[in-house]
NUSEVO-753971 format. One record per residue (C-alpha): residue number from 1; x, y, z. Coordinates in nm, 3 decimals. Example, Ala and Ser with C-alpha at 12.3 -4.5 7.8 and 13.67 -1.06 7.14 Angstrom:
BEGIN
[1,[1.230,-0.450,0.780]];
[2,[1.367,-0.106,0.714]];
END
This chain:
BEGIN
[1,[-4.443,0.386,-7.793]];
[2,[-4.318,0.493,-7.484]];
[3,[-4.044,0.682,-7.612]];
[4,[-4.328,0.862,-7.830]];
[5,[-4.522,0.893,-7.549]];
[6,[-4.266,1.049,-7.340]];
[7,[-4.198,1.312,-7.616]];
[8,[-4.550,1.385,-7.664]];
[9,[-4.601,1.440,-7.320]];
[10,[-4.313,1.674,-7.273]];
[11,[-4.391,1.874,-7.574]];
[12,[-4.752,1.925,-7.516]];
[13,[-4.959,2.083,-7.253]];
[14,[-5.282,1.886,-7.308]];
[15,[-5.276,1.608,-7.048]];
[16,[-5.630,1.504,-7.157]];
[17,[-5.458,1.409,-7.486]];
[18,[-5.192,1.246,-7.320]];
[19,[-5.402,1.047,-7.151]];
[20,[-5.642,0.908,-7.404]];
[21,[-5.317,0.888,-7.665]];
[22,[-5.205,0.632,-7.384]];
[23,[-5.529,0.479,-7.330]];
[24,[-5.575,0.406,-7.675]];
[25,[-5.200,0.283,-7.751]];
[26,[-5.179,0.070,-7.448]];
[27,[-5.515,-0.048,-7.288]];
[28,[-5.701,-0.157,-7.586]];
[29,[-5.590,-0.522,-7.518]];
[30,[-5.538,-0.476,-7.144]];
[31,[-5.791,-0.317,-6.993]];
[32,[-6.169,-0.379,-6.942]];
[33,[-6.399,-0.156,-7.139]];
[34,[-6.590,-0.004,-6.809]];
[35,[-6.265,0.060,-6.626]];
[36,[-6.112,0.261,-6.899]];
[37,[-6.431,0.449,-6.927]];
[38,[-6.463,0.497,-6.548]];
[39,[-6.091,0.641,-6.513]];
[40,[-6.175,0.847,-6.836]];
[41,[-6.444,1.018,-6.657]];
[42,[-6.232,1.079,-6.372]];
[43,[-5.896,1.221,-6.559]];
[44,[-6.142,1.437,-6.755]];
[45,[-6.296,1.578,-6.441]];
[46,[-5.978,1.677,-6.305]];
[47,[-5.885,1.812,-6.590]];
[48,[-6.175,2.036,-6.636]];
[49,[-6.112,2.171,-6.286]];
[50,[-5.784,2.299,-6.385]];
[51,[-5.592,2.178,-6.056]];
[52,[-5.280,1.984,-6.036]];
[53,[-5.320,1.663,-5.947]];
[54,[-5.075,1.669,-5.644]];
[55,[-4.874,1.956,-5.545]];
[56,[-4.666,1.911,-5.226]];
[57,[-4.486,2.239,-5.070]];
[58,[-4.202,2.298,-4.874]];
[59,[-4.149,2.621,-4.822]];
[60,[-4.194,2.868,-5.104]];
[61,[-4.011,3.034,-5.392]];
[62,[-3.696,2.851,-5.474]];
[63,[-3.773,2.601,-5.199]];
[64,[-4.140,2.506,-5.329]];
[65,[-4.136,2.121,-5.402]];
[66,[-4.467,2.064,-5.635]];
[67,[-4.566,1.815,-5.870]];
[68,[-4.745,2.049,-6.112]];
[69,[-4.941,2.013,-6.414]];
[70,[-4.641,2.032,-6.653]];
[71,[-4.423,1.786,-6.431]];
[72,[-4.723,1.551,-6.460]];
[73,[-4.697,1.558,-6.845]];
[74,[-4.326,1.478,-6.839]];
[75,[-4.385,1.156,-6.644]];
[76,[-4.713,1.078,-6.747]];
[77,[-4.563,0.765,-6.991]];
[78,[-4.452,0.579,-6.725]];
[79,[-4.748,0.617,-6.501]];
[80,[-4.996,0.518,-6.793]];
[81,[-4.771,0.248,-6.831]];
[82,[-4.836,0.145,-6.484]];
[83,[-5.171,0.200,-6.509]];
[84,[-5.270,-0.027,-6.811]];
[85,[-5.044,-0.314,-6.646]];
[86,[-5.255,-0.278,-6.294]];
[87,[-5.581,-0.249,-6.508]];
[88,[-5.701,-0.028,-6.231]];
[89,[-5.627,0.336,-6.280]];
[90,[-5.352,0.585,-6.333]];
[91,[-5.101,0.741,-6.035]];
[92,[-4.953,0.972,-6.261]];
[93,[-4.724,1.164,-6.020]];
[94,[-4.374,1.069,-6.053]];
[95,[-4.219,0.843,-6.334]];
[96,[-4.107,0.518,-6.195]];
[97,[-3.979,0.163,-6.317]];
[98,[-4.282,-0.035,-6.385]];
[99,[-4.257,-0.342,-6.189]];
[100,[-4.331,-0.695,-6.281]];
[101,[-4.635,-0.919,-6.173]];
[102,[-4.433,-1.094,-5.912]];
[103,[-4.303,-0.794,-5.753]];
[104,[-4.654,-0.621,-5.747]];
[105,[-4.789,-0.958,-5.572]];
[106,[-4.515,-0.892,-5.317]];
[107,[-4.564,-0.549,-5.249]];
[108,[-4.713,-0.591,-4.939]];
[109,[-4.672,-0.874,-4.679]];
[110,[-5.035,-1.022,-4.696]];
[111,[-4.973,-1.376,-4.638]];
[112,[-5.047,-1.630,-4.918]];
[113,[-5.337,-1.434,-5.081]];
[114,[-5.113,-1.184,-5.268]];
[115,[-5.375,-0.928,-5.215]];
[116,[-5.276,-0.576,-5.146]];
[117,[-5.301,-0.506,-4.800]];
[118,[-5.469,-0.180,-4.698]];
[119,[-5.511,-0.231,-4.329]];
[120,[-5.280,-0.001,-4.118]];
[121,[-5.255,-0.234,-3.820]];
[122,[-5.181,-0.562,-4.055]];
[123,[-4.919,-0.343,-4.233]];
[124,[-4.751,-0.278,-3.921]];
[125,[-4.762,-0.605,-3.776]];
[126,[-4.591,-0.739,-4.073]];
[127,[-4.358,-0.469,-4.072]];
[128,[-4.220,-0.580,-3.720]];
[129,[-3.860,-0.712,-3.727]];
[130,[-3.916,-1.076,-3.615]];
[131,[-3.907,-1.415,-3.798]];
[132,[-4.120,-1.647,-3.592]];
[133,[-4.298,-1.841,-3.864]];
[134,[-4.553,-1.978,-3.644]];
[135,[-4.653,-1.637,-3.517]];
[136,[-4.642,-1.490,-3.877]];
[137,[-4.894,-1.838,-3.990]];
[138,[-5.118,-1.744,-3.706]];
[139,[-5.151,-1.399,-3.807]];
[140,[-5.216,-1.530,-4.188]];
[141,[-5.471,-1.754,-4.072]];
[142,[-5.674,-1.483,-3.891]];
[143,[-5.606,-1.218,-4.133]];
[144,[-5.779,-1.456,-4.390]];
[145,[-6.084,-1.447,-4.179]];
[146,[-6.132,-1.084,-4.264]];
[147,[-6.080,-1.126,-4.631]];
[148,[-6.331,-1.424,-4.652]];
[149,[-6.591,-1.258,-4.456]];
[150,[-6.647,-1.003,-4.714]];
[151,[-6.796,-1.290,-4.935]];
[152,[-6.942,-1.459,-4.638]];
[153,[-6.755,-1.760,-4.678]];
[154,[-6.827,-1.930,-4.346]];
[155,[-6.692,-2.250,-4.399]];
[156,[-6.348,-2.118,-4.480]];
[157,[-6.374,-1.885,-4.201]];
[158,[-6.459,-2.156,-3.968]];
[159,[-6.168,-2.344,-4.072]];
[160,[-5.925,-2.056,-4.055]];
[161,[-6.013,-1.985,-3.687]];
[162,[-5.995,-2.356,-3.593]];
[163,[-5.641,-2.368,-3.759]];
[164,[-5.560,-2.067,-3.549]];
[165,[-5.716,-2.226,-3.202]];
[166,[-5.509,-2.518,-3.284]];
[167,[-5.194,-2.349,-3.303]];
[168,[-5.224,-2.187,-2.988]];
[169,[-5.281,-2.485,-2.792]];
[170,[-5.020,-2.737,-2.986]];
[171,[-4.765,-2.442,-3.072]];
[172,[-4.742,-2.228,-2.741]];
[173,[-4.391,-2.278,-2.686]];
[174,[-4.307,-2.217,-3.069]];
[175,[-4.539,-1.883,-3.057]];
[176,[-4.337,-1.769,-2.751]];
[177,[-3.992,-1.902,-2.836]];
[178,[-3.851,-1.539,-2.934]];
[179,[-3.981,-1.371,-2.602]];
[180,[-3.701,-1.285,-2.378]];
[181,[-3.730,-1.390,-2.024]];
[182,[-3.836,-1.061,-1.867]];
[183,[-4.147,-1.021,-2.057]];
[184,[-4.249,-1.412,-2.049]];
[185,[-4.521,-1.328,-1.800]];
[186,[-4.666,-1.049,-2.020]];
[187,[-4.672,-1.286,-2.335]];
[188,[-4.821,-1.559,-2.151]];
[189,[-5.139,-1.336,-2.053]];
[190,[-5.171,-1.247,-2.392]];
[191,[-5.143,-1.590,-2.539]];
[192,[-5.413,-1.673,-2.245]];
[193,[-5.670,-1.400,-2.375]];
[194,[-5.607,-1.488,-2.753]];
[195,[-5.699,-1.864,-2.685]];
[196,[-6.031,-1.735,-2.513]];
[197,[-6.091,-1.496,-2.767]];
[198,[-6.081,-1.757,-3.042]];
[199,[-6.302,-1.978,-2.833]];
[200,[-6.563,-1.670,-2.915]];
[201,[-6.450,-1.631,-3.233]];
[202,[-6.526,-1.988,-3.340]];
[203,[-6.859,-1.972,-3.177]];
[204,[-6.962,-1.657,-3.396]];
[205,[-6.828,-1.787,-3.701]];
[206,[-7.028,-2.131,-3.640]];
[207,[-7.324,-1.903,-3.586]];
[208,[-7.258,-1.702,-3.899]];
[209,[-7.267,-1.384,-3.690]];
[210,[-7.132,-1.157,-3.941]];
[211,[-7.203,-0.819,-3.705]];
[212,[-6.991,-0.910,-3.425]];
[213,[-6.722,-1.114,-3.626]];
[214,[-6.506,-0.860,-3.789]];
[215,[-6.462,-0.636,-3.460]];
[216,[-6.364,-0.996,-3.268]];
[217,[-6.132,-1.069,-3.497]];
[218,[-5.961,-0.737,-3.514]];
[219,[-5.929,-0.768,-3.131]];
[220,[-5.780,-1.104,-3.191]];
[221,[-5.535,-0.989,-3.409]];
[222,[-5.438,-0.702,-3.175]];
[223,[-5.339,-0.998,-2.935]];
[224,[-5.144,-1.169,-3.215]];
[225,[-4.940,-0.832,-3.268]];
[226,[-4.884,-0.774,-2.904]];
[227,[-4.728,-1.119,-2.894]];
[228,[-4.531,-1.036,-3.188]];
[229,[-4.407,-0.689,-3.068]];
[230,[-4.285,-0.906,-2.711]];
[231,[-4.079,-1.120,-2.951]];
[232,[-3.906,-0.841,-3.123]];
[233,[-3.509,-0.908,-3.023]];
[234,[-3.371,-0.519,-2.973]];
[235,[-3.336,-0.285,-3.224]];
[236,[-3.269,-0.491,-3.578]];
[237,[-2.958,-0.218,-3.691]];
[238,[-2.754,0.052,-3.620]];
[239,[-2.825,0.387,-3.780]];
[240,[-2.537,0.569,-3.939]];
[241,[-2.335,0.765,-3.710]];
[242,[-2.358,1.059,-3.929]];
[243,[-2.754,1.087,-3.788]];
[244,[-2.629,1.092,-3.438]];
[245,[-2.704,1.437,-3.382]];
[246,[-3.089,1.369,-3.465]];
[247,[-3.357,1.219,-3.224]];
[248,[-3.422,0.875,-3.325]];
[249,[-3.711,0.656,-3.218]];
[250,[-3.606,0.330,-3.133]];
[251,[-3.923,0.104,-3.149]];
[252,[-4.288,0.230,-3.166]];
[253,[-4.471,0.558,-3.048]];
[254,[-4.857,0.613,-3.071]];
[255,[-4.952,0.961,-3.112]];
[256,[-5.308,1.167,-3.077]];
[257,[-5.385,1.461,-3.301]];
[258,[-5.707,1.652,-3.232]];
[259,[-5.814,1.897,-3.510]];
[260,[-6.076,2.150,-3.503]];
[261,[-6.236,2.381,-3.764]];
[262,[-6.108,2.728,-3.812]];
[263,[-6.425,2.892,-3.686]];
[264,[-6.393,3.190,-3.922]];
[265,[-6.683,3.336,-4.050]];
[266,[-6.877,3.163,-4.344]];
[267,[-6.680,2.860,-4.286]];
[268,[-6.806,2.532,-4.160]];
[269,[-6.783,2.497,-3.754]];
[270,[-6.781,2.108,-3.737]];
[271,[-6.661,1.790,-3.939]];
[272,[-6.931,1.641,-4.148]];
[273,[-6.873,1.275,-4.209]];
[274,[-7.159,1.132,-4.405]];
[275,[-7.394,1.350,-4.224]];
[276,[-7.279,1.302,-3.872]];
[277,[-7.141,1.632,-3.721]];
[278,[-6.812,1.626,-3.485]];
[279,[-6.668,1.894,-3.304]];
[280,[-6.320,1.744,-3.308]];
[281,[-6.144,1.540,-3.486]];
[282,[-5.953,1.247,-3.303]];
[283,[-5.650,1.078,-3.494]];
[284,[-5.452,0.837,-3.358]];
[285,[-5.155,0.754,-3.528]];
[286,[-4.843,0.468,-3.489]];
[287,[-4.496,0.592,-3.575]];
[288,[-4.278,0.277,-3.665]];
[289,[-3.911,0.377,-3.573]];
[290,[-3.815,0.035,-3.677]];
[291,[-3.882,0.118,-4.011]];
[292,[-3.802,0.483,-4.008]];
[293,[-3.612,0.563,-3.710]];
[294,[-3.472,0.906,-3.777]];
[295,[-3.811,1.032,-3.969]];
[296,[-4.023,0.895,-3.673]];
[297,[-3.803,1.016,-3.402]];
[298,[-3.807,1.369,-3.589]];
[299,[-4.179,1.374,-3.571]];
[300,[-4.217,1.208,-3.233]];
[301,[-3.987,1.475,-3.099]];
[302,[-4.151,1.748,-3.246]];
[303,[-4.464,1.625,-3.094]];
[304,[-4.351,1.611,-2.763]];
[305,[-4.198,1.962,-2.777]];
[306,[-4.565,2.100,-2.895]];
[307,[-4.459,2.218,-3.213]];
[308,[-4.754,2.115,-3.396]];
[309,[-4.999,2.269,-3.155]];
[310,[-5.203,2.545,-3.330]];
[311,[-5.055,2.503,-3.673]];
[312,[-5.299,2.491,-3.964]];
[313,[-5.398,2.249,-4.250]];
[314,[-5.217,2.413,-4.536]];
[315,[-5.290,2.145,-4.798]];
[316,[-5.610,1.950,-4.884]];
[317,[-5.637,1.837,-5.227]];
[318,[-5.793,1.510,-5.241]];
[319,[-5.469,1.330,-5.261]];
[320,[-5.257,1.465,-4.950]];
[321,[-5.380,1.659,-4.628]];
[322,[-5.054,1.838,-4.516]];
[323,[-4.963,2.039,-4.225]];
[324,[-4.627,2.140,-4.035]];
[325,[-4.532,2.483,-4.154]];
[326,[-4.490,2.742,-3.882]];
[327,[-4.517,3.030,-4.123]];
[328,[-4.683,2.949,-4.437]];
[329,[-4.690,3.298,-4.523]];
[330,[-4.345,3.403,-4.407]];
[331,[-3.984,3.279,-4.426]];
[332,[-3.961,2.982,-4.188]];
[333,[-4.137,2.652,-4.287]];
[334,[-3.980,2.434,-4.074]];
[335,[-3.852,2.364,-3.712]];
[336,[-3.581,2.586,-3.601]];
[337,[-3.355,2.416,-3.340]];
[338,[-3.285,2.655,-3.062]];
[339,[-2.935,2.475,-3.011]];
[340,[-2.802,2.588,-3.350]];
[341,[-3.100,2.856,-3.432]];
[342,[-3.110,2.689,-3.785]];
[343,[-3.376,2.483,-3.944]];
[344,[-3.313,2.120,-3.871]];
[345,[-3.347,1.864,-4.147]];
[346,[-3.367,1.504,-4.170]];
[347,[-3.226,1.283,-4.448]];
[348,[-3.459,1.070,-4.673]];
[349,[-3.534,0.747,-4.518]];
[350,[-3.633,0.470,-4.732]];
[351,[-3.688,0.102,-4.613]];
[352,[-3.681,-0.112,-4.912]];
[353,[-3.819,-0.474,-4.857]];
[354,[-3.529,-0.705,-4.813]];
[355,[-3.277,-0.476,-4.725]];
[356,[-3.103,-0.491,-4.381]];
[357,[-3.170,-0.128,-4.263]];
[358,[-3.319,0.202,-4.443]];
[359,[-3.143,0.349,-4.723]];
[360,[-3.048,0.726,-4.655]];
[361,[-3.010,1.018,-4.887]];
[362,[-3.154,0.904,-5.203]];
[363,[-3.470,0.765,-5.360]];
[364,[-3.541,0.412,-5.438]];
[365,[-3.552,0.532,-5.820]];
[366,[-3.240,0.691,-5.781]];
[367,[-3.062,0.391,-5.634]];
[368,[-3.152,0.222,-5.910]];
[369,[-3.443,0.000,-5.748]];
[370,[-3.736,0.208,-5.881]];
[371,[-4.000,-0.086,-5.847]];
[372,[-3.898,-0.224,-5.532]];
[373,[-4.159,-0.258,-5.242]];
[374,[-4.092,-0.095,-4.904]];
[375,[-4.143,-0.222,-4.568]];
[376,[-4.417,0.066,-4.522]];
[377,[-4.617,0.107,-4.853]];
[378,[-4.843,0.368,-4.904]];
[379,[-5.173,0.146,-4.967]];
[380,[-5.347,0.237,-4.645]];
[381,[-5.584,0.558,-4.606]];
[382,[-5.386,0.788,-4.352]];
[383,[-5.033,0.676,-4.415]];
[384,[-4.795,0.921,-4.274]];
[385,[-4.544,1.090,-4.506]];
[386,[-4.281,1.388,-4.469]];
[387,[-4.273,1.629,-4.729]];
[388,[-3.938,1.767,-4.844]];
[389,[-3.822,1.978,-5.161]];
[390,[-3.826,1.772,-5.476]];
[391,[-3.464,1.788,-5.568]];
[392,[-3.315,1.762,-5.222]];
[393,[-3.387,1.469,-5.041]];
[394,[-3.249,1.502,-4.720]];
[395,[-3.467,1.872,-4.689]];
[396,[-3.746,1.720,-4.464]];
[397,[-3.794,1.932,-4.130]];
[398,[-4.139,1.935,-3.991]];
[399,[-4.374,1.932,-4.269]];
[400,[-4.589,1.595,-4.310]];
[401,[-4.900,1.459,-4.503]];
[402,[-5.145,1.223,-4.452]];
[403,[-5.167,1.003,-4.784]];
[404,[-5.553,0.953,-4.930]];
[405,[-5.499,0.628,-5.110]];
[406,[-5.769,0.621,-5.346]];
[407,[-5.763,0.275,-5.553]];
[408,[-5.919,0.411,-5.864]];
[409,[-5.637,0.682,-5.910]];
[410,[-5.380,0.546,-5.699]];
[411,[-5.389,0.148,-5.802]];
[412,[-5.266,-0.082,-5.529]];
[413,[-4.929,-0.236,-5.578]];
[414,[-4.834,0.072,-5.837]];
[415,[-4.801,0.348,-5.612]];
[416,[-4.581,0.579,-5.763]];
[417,[-4.504,0.782,-5.455]];
[418,[-4.376,0.427,-5.284]];
[419,[-3.997,0.481,-5.235]];
[420,[-3.944,0.862,-5.301]];
[421,[-4.099,0.946,-4.949]];
[422,[-4.021,0.880,-4.603]];
[423,[-4.314,0.692,-4.490]];
[424,[-4.323,0.662,-4.082]];
[425,[-4.648,0.544,-3.980]];
[426,[-5.034,0.492,-4.011]];
[427,[-5.343,0.625,-3.884]];
[428,[-5.498,0.359,-3.707]];
[429,[-5.799,0.537,-3.540]];
[430,[-6.009,0.812,-3.687]];
[431,[-5.897,0.828,-4.026]];
[432,[-6.259,0.857,-4.165]];
[433,[-6.238,1.230,-4.043]];
[434,[-5.973,1.312,-4.305]];
[435,[-6.213,1.301,-4.573]];
[436,[-6.340,1.659,-4.435]];
[437,[-6.008,1.822,-4.308]];
[438,[-5.988,2.123,-4.513]];
[439,[-5.726,2.393,-4.542]];
[440,[-5.724,2.638,-4.235]];
[441,[-5.869,2.336,-3.987]];
[442,[-5.655,2.386,-3.673]];
[443,[-5.412,2.088,-3.477]];
[444,[-5.559,2.178,-3.118]];
[445,[-5.344,1.961,-2.967]];
[446,[-5.097,1.687,-3.046]];
[447,[-4.909,1.433,-2.792]];
[448,[-4.740,1.119,-2.752]];
[449,[-4.964,0.890,-2.551]];
[450,[-4.741,0.589,-2.589]];
[451,[-4.395,0.485,-2.657]];
[452,[-4.206,0.840,-2.566]];
[453,[-3.956,0.596,-2.370]];
[454,[-3.839,0.467,-2.731]];
[455,[-3.731,0.812,-2.827]];
[456,[-3.363,0.887,-2.804]];
[457,[-3.228,1.236,-2.786]];
[458,[-2.874,1.324,-2.946]];
[459,[-2.574,1.272,-2.670]];
[460,[-2.436,1.570,-2.806]];
END
């Protein structure tokens, strides 16, 4: 069946027919009728628009990377299989092996629930290189309150908060076991603040105060995140020597982008978010050097140089928002290093879960691990990825994109871009602005607001 679908997809240009064929062949016994009908409507609408589902450009001409309509067809069979198994949708972008249910449940570290994690702050906490089980259990208990809050399960919520509070009092020494002596005082202050917060959080849960509970729980989790960051025992691996000529981020950094509309005649002058107008769009992103030191280092270095200031958004198609091309209509499409007078490129960097360090220079699929989960998965709206040439994994330079996670078209746990692009962080504030960022909008400013001390420049 899969072979037949693949051959049909390759030989025909009618992706709607391929989609329907795959649905009828594989979904009839797997997907609810309403899910199938909803996705058919979405797919038909995109077919009628005559636009590709995804095109990522890196340069132009021979250097252009795009997943076009025909490329989409060539890989639709594998995508349809993943869609059928997920019972959620189709992410027809690139062919990948279908992961089994156990791997899907473990795609992101989200506690014992197995629910796909879409929270950027939570994903960053789980990505920290620590092995303190007490801290992880504390995080799991508090994150569970946010899941239970959706259905107002107040008895379970109160139970989770109570367990978390007991852990901070009974297991205080265990929670701080991995903190270095130099950071002990800071960690003790964070723990004391957390204990106070949990008292207020318990009162909010007992009062069934849904209005305030969520923000209070998130604040408490940020304190847990602080304890976890203080527990990191140095940088967890050695970046290969062959990349020593590139800047590296040995830790984390926080970056702020401020966008504005182009101001061109006939175009909107403000960002319109659900009827609310904003003159500027402020986005805060956390760059994770623990998981992507070379990619993160390259990005933070470019931000610190002011490279992105004044650049325009070159792509906004509902799937990605891309910038970083200094001459969209010219010949230079990346960062020219003044020391070499050549374009600086970086290797593809993918950190698979369970590996001791990132994989460099190849995709997980090409490495024979096409369904393996990654430390930084593309499951959060506003995930940060570097663009590259399709057939040159080591061609990333300055262009990056925000990935617009859409559950219906990009099923959680079946994301076909994971393992093919270097994810280097998440948007933690202002991600909602991305819904109205359009081609031509301008990066008014980009700056490193925290963590610049973690950037290591080449010594040579």
